[in-house]
N, C-alpha and C positions, 0 to 999 in steps of 0.2 A: 362553523363553515371555515373561518378564517384558521382556525387551529387545525384541521384538517390539512389545509393547504400548507402550512408552515411545516408540520409533521412530515407531508410528503416532500417537500422541498428539502428538508433536513436529512431524509433516506436517501434522497437522489445524490445530495451532496456526498454522504458518508460512502455511498457506492462509487461514486467517482474518485473519492480520496483512497478508497481501497484498490480501484483499478490502477490508480498512479503510483501508490505506495508498493504494491506487489512486485511489479518488475524490478522497482529500486531496490528492494530487499533481496531479491533473487539475484541481482548483479552483486551486491554487498556480500552476499553470502559465498557467492562462487568466487570474489575477488579474495575473501578470507581463506578460503579453502586452497586456492592456489597459494596464497602467502605461507600457509602452514607447510604445505607440500614442499615449497621452496626452502622452507627452514629445517625440514627433516632431511 
């Protein structure tokens, strides 16, 4: 039972990390695209 609770907590943490990371990576990609566009 404790193992199940730990697994669920881990998956919730992973999802939270993904939610936080996705906008950040999108911003990073947009910035790098703008930088490349400026260089060209």
